[in-house]
N, C-alpha and C positions, 0 to 999 in steps of 0.2 A: 663240477659237482656231478652227482650221480643222476642228474635229471636226464630224461630221455633226449631232450634237446635244450641246450643252454638258453636261459632267459637273457635277452639282451638289455643292456642299460639304455637309457634314452640317448639318442644321437647327439653328438656335440654341436651340431649345427643349430639346434633349437627348433628345427622344423619337424612336424609330425611325419611319421614314416610314409604315410600314403602320398605325401607331397614331394618326397625326395625323388631324385632321378635314379641313379644307381649308387647305392651307398657302399662303396668299396672300402674295406679296412676295418669293419666292426669286429670286435673280439669273437673268436671261435666260430660263430656262425655269422656269415655275411648278412647284413640287414637286407630286408626285402626291398626292393625298389618300389617306387610308388606307382600308383596308377595314374596320378596326375603329373606325369613327368615331363611332358613335352613343353611345359612352361619355361624350362631353362632356355629354350630357343627364342622365347619371346619376352623374357622377363624385363628387358630394358627398352622394349618398344613403346611402352606406355607408362607414363608417370601419373601421379595423382595422389589423392589422399590414401594413405596406407592404413591408418588406424581411426579415421574419422567416424564419429557416430552419424547415423542417418535419422535424426529425430525431427529436424525442422522441415516444414513444407517448402516447396519450390516456388520461386518467383519473387520479383521485387514487391515491396510494400507500397511503392509510389503509385499514384493513380496513373492509368494508361489513357492518354488522350486519343480521341478519335482522329480520323484521317484529316478532318478539317479543323479539329480543335474547337468546335462550336458548341454552345449550350443555349437552351431557352432562357428567357428572362427569369423564369422561376427556378432555374438551377437544375431542371430535369435533364436526363441524358438521352433524350429521344433522338438526337442527331448522331449519337455514337453508333458505330457498327455493332452487330451482335457479338463479334469477337471481343471488341473493346469493352462492352458491357460485362461479358463473361470474365475478362481479365480483371476488371475493376472489382467484381464480386470476389474473385480469388484473392486479390490483394487485401481486401477487407477481411477476408477469412484468415489470411496470414497474420494480420494484426491481432485478431482474436486468439489465434493459436499461440502466439508468443506471449500473450497475456494470461494464458492458461484457461481461457473461456472456450472450451472445446465444443459445447453444444452450439454456440453461436458460430464458431468456425465451421462446423459441419453444415449448418444451414447455408452459410455463404458459399461453401464449395458445392453444395447441392444446387444452389442458384446458378453458379458458374456452369455446371454440367448441363442444366436445362437451357441456358442461354447460348451455349457454344454450338456453332454450326457443326453438323456431324462429319463434314469433310475435313474439319480441322483436327485430325486424329492426334497429332502431337500435343496440342494444347489440351484436348479432351482427356488424354491419358494422364497428363499432369494433374488435372483437377481430381480425377479419381484417386490418384496416388496421394494427393494432399489430404483428401477426405479420409483415406485409409490411415494416414499418419495421425489424424485426430482420433479416429476410432481406436487406434493402438494405445493412445494415452488413456483411454477409458477401458482398456483391456477387453474390448469387444472383438475377439479374435475372428469370429465367423464373418462379421462385417468387414474386417480388415482383408480377409481372404477374398471376399466377393469383390471389393473395390480394386484390389491389386490384380485380380484376374481380369477385370474390365480393362485396367491400364495395360496389362501385358498383351491382351488381345489387340489393342490398338497400336501398341509399340512392343513387339516381341523381345527386343533386346534392352528393355527398360530396367536397368540395374537396381535402382531404388525400389521399384515395385516388386521385382523378383525377390530381393533380399527381405523386404518387409513381409512378403507372403511366406517366405521360408521360415521366418521367426514365428509367425502366427501358426503355421502348420506344426512347428515343433511344440508350441504351447498346447495344441490340441492332440498331440501324440501321433500325428501323421508323419512318421519319420521318413518313409519312402518318398513321399511327395516333397517333403522338406529337403531331402538330399538332392533330388533332381533340380530344384530351384537353386539351392546354394551351389551346386556344381556349375550350373549355367553362370552364376554370378562370378565364381572363381575364374572361369574361363574368360568371361568378358573383361574382367579386371586384370587379367594376366597375372593372377596370384599376387597382386600388390596390396591387397587390403587384409590386414590381419583378422579383422572381425569375421569376415566371411570364411576365411580359412579355419579359424577356430571353431566356428559353428559346424563346418563340414566334418572336421576331425571329431567333434563331440558326437555328432549324429552317427557317423560311421562306427565309432566305438560302441555306442549304445546298440545299434543294429547288430553288430558283430557279436556282442555278448548275449543278446537275446536269442539269436539264431544258434549260436554255439551251445548255449545251455540246453536247448531242446534237442539239437542234433546229437550232442555228446551223450546225453542221457539214454538215447535209443540206438547208439551206434553199435555195430557189430565189432567185437574185438578183432584186432588184426595183428598178427605176429610180424615184427619188423624183419628186414632181410638178415641173413646170417652175418654179413659184413658189419651191419649196425650193432648186432648183439655182441659180436666179438670185440668191436671197438668199445662198447659200453663196459664190458668186463675188464678190458685192458687198462681202464682208468683206476683199477683197484690193485693193490699189491698184497693186502692183508685180508682178502676176502676168501674165507674158508670154502664157501660153497662153489667158488669158481676154480678151485685148485683141482688138479687131476687126482683121480683115485690112486691110492697107494695100496695095492692089493696085498693084504696080510703082512705089510712091512712094519706097521706101528701099532702099539696098543691104543685102544680107543681113547684113554684118558690123555694121550699125548697129541690128539688131533688139533687142539687149539694152537699148538706151536708149530706143528710140522705137517699138517694136512690130514686127509682122510686115512682111515686105518683098515677098515674091514674089506673083506672080499665081497665081490658082487654076488649076491645070492638071490634066489627067487623070493625070499621072504621080506625083503626091504624095498618098499616103494621108493624111498629116497635114493638108495643106491642105484636102483634102476634109472631114476631120473638123472643122476649124475652120469650114468653110462650114456643115456640119450644126449646129454650135453656134449660129451666127447664126440659123439657121432653126428652132432649138429641136427639132431632130430628133435627140434625144440617144441613142436606142437604137442608132444606127449608128456612134457615135463610137469605141467600143472596137475594133470590127472594122477600121475604117479606120486607126486607129493601129497595129494589129497588122501591117497590110500594109506600112506605112512602116518599122516596126522589122525585119520579116523581110527586106525588100528592102535594108536597110542604107542607107536614103535619107539625104539631107542634113539632115533634121529628126528624126533618130532620138532625140536627147535630148528634144526637145520632145514627140515622140510618146509616149515612155516616161512623161514627167511627166503628160501629158494622160490617158493610159490609166490610170495609177496613181490620178489624181484621180477618175476615174469608177468605178474599182474601189472606192475608198473610199465614194463616194456610194451605190453599190448594196450596201454592207456587206460587201465581199469584201476584208478587210484582208490575208488570206493571199496573195492575188494581187497586191495593191498593193505590198507591202513589197519584193519583189525589184526591181520597177521603180524605186521610190524609192531603194533602195540603189545601183542602177546609176547613176542620174543623179548622186547625191551623190558617187560615186567617179569620175566621168568628168572627166578633166583638160581635155578640150576643150569641156565644157559651160560655158555662160556663168555668171557668178557669181549672177545673179538666178535662173536656173533651179535652181541648186544650193541657194540659200537658200530658195527656195519649196518645194523637195523636203524640206528639213530641217524647215520649219514644218509641212508636212503629215505627215511621219513623226512629229514630236514630238507633234502633236495625236492621231495614231493611238495612240501609246504612252500618252497620258493616258486615252484611251478604254479602253485595256486595263489601266488602273490600274498603270502603270509610271512614276510621276512622276520618278524619277531619270533614266531614259533620255530622257524627254520634256524635262526641263530641260537635259540635255546637248546635245540637238539644237538647242534654241532658242539656247543659248549659242554653239554652233558657228556657227549662222546669223548671229548678231550679230558674230562675229569676222570672217567672210568678207565680210559685206556690212553694215558698220556704219551705212550711210546708208539702209537699207531700212526704211521706216516699218512695213511689215507685220510685220517681226520683233518689234518692240516692242509693237505692238498685240496680237498673238496671245500673246506671252509675258506681257503684262499680264493677259490673261484666265486664263492658266495660274496666275499668282501668286494671283489671286483664289481660284481653286479650292483652292489650297494654303494659303489663309488667310494669305498674305504680302502684306497690303494695302499697306503702305508701299512695298514693292518694286514692286507692281503700279502704284501711282500714279506712281512714277519712270519706269516703262516707258511709261505713257500720256503722260507729259510729254515724253518723248523722241520719241514718235510725233508728238505735236502740234507739236513744234519742227521736225520734218522736214516735216510736212504740216499747216500751220496750218488748212487747210480740212477736216480730218478730223473731221467732226461726230460720227461714231460713237465715236471715241476720247475725245472730250471728254465725251460722254454717259456712257460707261462709267467714266471717271475719277470723275465726279460720283457714280455709283452705288457705286463702290468706297468713296469717302469717306463716303457715306451709310451703307452697311452697317457700316463700322467704327464710326461714331458711334452708330448705332442699337443695335448689339449691346453697345457699351461704355457705353450709357446716358448719353450726353453731349449734353444738349439743345442747348447752344449750337452744337456742331459739326453736329448734325442740321440745325439751321436754316441754318447756313452752306452745307451740302450742298444743301438745298432751294433756297436762293438761287442756287446754282450751276446747278441744273436750269433755273430761270427764265431765267438768262442764256443757256444753251445753246439753249433753244427760241426765244428771241428772236432770236439770231444765226443759227440754222440751222432755219428754219421748215419746211424740206422733209425734215428728218430724222425719219422715223417712229420709229426706235429711241429717239431722245431722248424723244419723248412717251411711248413704252411704258415705258421705265425710270422716268421721272418718275411715271407712273401707279402703278407698283408701290410706289414710295416713298410716294406719297400714300395709297395703300391701307393701308400699314403705320401711317401717322399718322391713319388713320380719317377722312381727308378724301375721303370717297367721291364726293361730287358732282363735285369737281374732277378726281378720278381718272377718272370716267366721261367727262368732257369730253376728257381726254387720249387715252383710247382711241378716242373719236369722231374726233379728229384723225388718229390712226393709220389708221383705216379710210378716212378721206377721202383720205389720201396713198397707201395701199396696200390698195385694196378687195379684193384677192385674197389677203391674208395671213390664212390660217385661224387661226393662233395668236392673233392679236389678238381674234378673236371668242370664243375660248375664255376668254381672260383677262377680257374684258368680261362674259361669262356668269357666271364665278365671282364677279365683283364684285357682280352682281345678287343672288346668293345671300347673300353676306356683308353687303351693304348693306341690301337690302330684304327679304331672305328670299323673294325672288320666284322660286320654283322654275320656274314656267312660262316666264318670260322667260329665265332661265338656260339651260334646256334648249333653248329656241328658238334662242338664239345659238350654242350648241355644235353643234346640228343644222345650223345655217347654215355653221359651219366645215367640217363633214363634206361638206356640199353643194358648197362651194367647192373643197375638196381632200379627196377620198376616200382619200388616202394619209397623212392627218395623224394619226399615231399618238397624239399628245398629246390630240387631241379624243376619240378612242375611249377612251383611258385615263381622262380626266376624266369622260366619260359613264359609264363603268363604276363609278367612285367614287361618283357621285351615285346611280346605281341601287342600290348597296349601301345607301345611306342611306334610300332609298325602300323597301327591303325586297325589291327585285326582284333576287334573287341570281342567278337563271338568266340574266337579261338582262345583269347585270353581268359574269358569266363570259364571255358571248358578246362583249361589248365588249372585255374584256381580251384575249381570244383574237385578235380582229381587230388590236389594237395589237401583240400578239406577232408576228404575221405581217408587220408593217410595221417592226419594230424594226431599227435601222441598226447596232447593235453587239451583241455577245454580252452585255456588261454591262447594256445597256438591256433586252435580252430577259430576263435573269435577274431584274431588278427587276420586270418585268411579270408574270413567272411567279409571283413572290412574292405579288403582289396577287391574281392569279387563284387561287392555292392557298389564300390566306386566305379568299377569298369562298367557295370550295368547301368548306372546313372548316366555315364557318358553316352551310352547307346541311346538312351531315352532323350537326352538333351540334343543329340544329333538329329533324331527324328523330329522333335518338336520345333527346334530353332535353327537347324542347319549349321550348328557350330561343330566344325570338324577340325581337330588339331592337326598340325603338321606331323608327318611321319618320318621315320628313319629312312 
């Protein structure tokens, strides 16, 4: 699509992205790796309940006998030790708890706390945690937090108390503290309990959305790198505003079919903007388009579309939408201008996670300009994101029929078929898709994207050597494409566990394009694995400042918050993950 950065579908593993290690092989843009990734080294060390609820109190309901098992004739327990009496009170409380008599259970647990010797920290922490469980049933979140805090102070690695406190903190809206507690739980459980993982994912997403909303609203617009802009426009073949000027060669009324017509003169802001595009002087384009629009010039529609496009590129969708709306509703605008505006607005809606509006725009574009290959190409990408692979393949086929030389559409069709076969565990179809890639790179030897997508599929199939060759071909064709260096760096980590080479390639990506948010994001992920959490947070913050959409920014904030939570857990509880 024409989105500034493709939106990824959910990963086929079923795990949230923050919990994945290095997700190699996701369509178009490699998934971020997660911040909690070291669990892969420990995932089999600890077994236990994976999805069990933590509702019941701890301890047997059977009476605990004293050391001598003696009682007075009247049945009193004066010969019991203080700990025995405390345990007896707790067991009585457990019976009340199971019967749903929470006030009586709380009183019994309170008695147990009073009776328990202070040096018996393990038992005392259990009593506090049990009372917190009863308070939880009464929705008394403040009391839950207080008792869980007492339990954790007595037993810092008490999973039940930490998780119960995390849930109560979430109920009271204390997301930061909740995240720290649930992070500790995830680490202690070696990521084996789905409940705690889901809570961590939920809170990370909430924090990310809240922070991104505020940050994005006040962010300074940032022009992407020239390489990114050229790559963006290369995804269109019927985009009038990106075609070179044809000085004096065509009449103005023919420009819908064959490109721009007029000579560059001082009177047209739009034509000046087009000249700046050819010179890669992108910072001046919006202002020149504004001059054309405000003067009511002959290229008002084109200027609106070009200005909207650059608003999208700098991440200002709020400013872009009115321009796109205006072009779409202009009766005197050419069909291709309106279709292009619909494609870009549809892509913008997808970035904003409004797939229904996005689909409507693409369908409208297909209705008004049914012979526009760009419509089917970008709608095909939308269908992939919506996991509608068969419809995506149909759109790519239509694009190819209209433009048989569209190497990009052919490569993306192969990738769509590959992902469908791979996730469906269909080996014969996987091989058929791989053969399709071979055909694409044979017929379109100058298509870097074909090699890149094939490399991702090869990586999935653990054909690492050949994948490395494909990335080398990409670099040969597009030596200034930073993203390829990041992918190749990740391949070295997965293939050879060569951390030095991986970091060298990702650093090279940043050297080539210091606005490549994907490179900073990936570097941050690797630094988490190395145990360099402060450096990881710095990398994530750099990526946040470069994010091109609010959704992208929210995701990056989730990674950053997860890394920060680990630093706090390390300080509080001394839980330090293994490192690469």
